[in-house]
C-alpha positions as CSV (number, residue, x, y, z in Angstrom):
1,M,29.5,-9.2,8.4
2,S,27.1,-6.4,10.7
3,T,24.5,-7.8,12.8
4,Q,22.7,-4.5,13.2
5,N,19.6,-3.9,11.3
6,S,19.2,-0.8,8.6
7,Q,16.6,1.1,10.6
8,D,19.4,1.1,13.8
9,R,22.0,1.7,11.7
10,F,21.3,5.8,10.6
11,Q,19.8,7.7,13.2
12,G,18.0,10.5,11.5
13,L,19.3,13.8,10.1
14,R,21.8,15.6,12.0
15,T,24.2,18.4,10.0
16,A,23.3,20.5,7.2
17,I,26.4,22.8,5.8
18,Y,26.2,25.9,4.1
19,P,29.0,27.1,2.3
20,V,29.4,31.1,2.4
21,P,32.3,33.0,1.6
22,D,32.5,35.2,4.6
23,V,32.1,32.6,8.0
24,Q,32.2,35.5,10.8
25,A,29.4,37.3,8.7
26,A,27.2,34.4,8.5
27,K,28.3,33.3,11.4
28,A,26.8,36.6,12.9
29,W,23.7,36.3,10.9
30,Y,22.9,33.1,12.1
31,A,23.6,34.1,15.6
32,Q,20.6,36.6,15.5
33,V,18.4,34.4,13.5
34,F,18.2,31.7,15.9
35,G,19.4,34.2,18.6
36,K,22.1,31.7,19.6
37,D,26.0,31.7,19.0
38,P,27.8,28.8,17.8
39,Y,28.7,25.8,19.7
40,F,31.9,25.2,18.1
41,D,33.4,28.2,16.4
42,E,37.0,27.6,14.3
43,P,37.7,29.5,11.2
44,F,37.2,26.1,8.9
45,Y,33.5,25.6,10.5
46,A,31.0,27.0,12.8
47,G,28.8,25.4,14.5
48,F,25.0,25.7,15.7
49,N,23.1,23.3,17.4
50,I,19.4,24.2,16.5
51,G,17.2,22.2,18.5
52,G,19.3,18.8,18.3
53,Y,20.5,19.6,14.8
54,E,23.4,21.1,13.7
55,L,24.1,23.8,11.5
56,G,27.4,24.1,9.8
57,L,29.1,27.1,8.2
58,V,31.9,26.4,5.9
59,P,34.2,28.7,3.5
60,A,33.0,28.6,0.3
61,E,36.1,27.3,-2.2
62,G,36.6,24.5,-4.3
63,A,33.4,22.9,-5.0
64,A,32.0,24.1,-2.2
65,K,29.9,27.2,-3.5
66,P,27.2,29.1,-1.9
67,G,23.9,29.2,-3.8
68,E,20.5,27.5,-4.6
69,N,22.1,24.4,-6.7
70,G,22.5,22.0,-3.5
71,V,20.5,20.1,-1.3
72,V,17.5,21.9,0.7
73,V,17.2,21.6,3.9
74,Y,14.2,22.0,5.9
75,W,14.0,23.5,10.0
76,G,10.8,22.8,11.3
77,V,8.6,25.7,13.1
78,P,5.6,25.9,14.7
79,D,4.1,28.3,12.4
80,A,5.7,29.0,8.4
81,G,3.8,31.9,8.0
82,D,5.4,33.6,10.8
83,G,8.8,31.7,10.3
84,V,9.1,33.5,6.8
85,T,8.2,36.9,7.8
86,Y,10.6,36.7,10.9
87,L,13.8,35.6,8.2
88,L,12.4,38.1,5.9
89,E,12.7,40.6,8.6
90,Q,16.6,39.5,9.5
91,G,17.2,39.7,5.8
92,A,16.9,36.8,4.0
93,K,15.3,37.4,0.3
94,E,12.1,35.0,-0.3
95,R,12.3,32.4,-3.0
96,E,9.2,30.2,-2.1
97,G,6.4,31.9,-0.3
98,V,4.7,29.9,1.9
99,Q,2.7,26.8,0.3
100,D,0.2,24.5,1.7
101,V,1.3,21.0,0.6
102,G,-1.6,19.1,2.2
103,G,-2.5,17.5,5.3
104,G,-1.8,20.7,7.3
105,I,1.8,20.9,5.8
106,R,3.3,24.1,5.0
107,L,6.5,25.1,3.7
108,A,8.8,28.0,2.4
109,T,12.2,28.9,1.2
110,V,13.8,31.8,1.7
111,F,18.1,32.7,0.3
112,D,20.6,33.4,3.2
113,P,22.6,36.4,2.3
114,W,24.8,34.3,0.4
115,G,22.3,32.5,-2.0
116,N,22.1,29.8,0.0
117,V,18.4,28.2,0.6
118,L,17.1,28.1,3.7
119,G,13.9,26.1,4.1
120,I,11.6,26.0,6.6
121,I,8.8,23.6,7.5
122,E,5.5,23.1,9.5
123,N,4.3,19.8,10.1
124,P,2.1,18.8,12.8
125,Y,3.1,15.2,12.4
126,F,6.8,15.5,12.9
127,R,7.6,16.4,16.8
128,P,10.8,15.8,17.3
129,E,11.5,14.3,20.7
130,K,13.0,16.6,23.7
131,I,16.6,16.3,24.0
């Protein structure tokens, strides 16, 4: 039996994976959106390091299909209004505009060009440590 306690066992969110029908096109779009190329780039997977967290792109096949029915991952931004405006300018489509959910927390969701939901969140209570 492990002596490791539950709080030490899990290290937090690491990777969000989006299935896409065209990995090359998705890789180019996300490279433009995030202003960086993937650190891992193979035909079966492209991985971007975004502030110490990973966005992975995989070919949409089998059970992995793009769309809004999966998990919604929220990426931290300093200003939700600015973040959603930027994503729309890059070709994303609005899903839910900026909402103030209380306590200074604001969030929004957009669809990437393949129908995956890309969430953004402005949360003054969560400031990840510098990596």
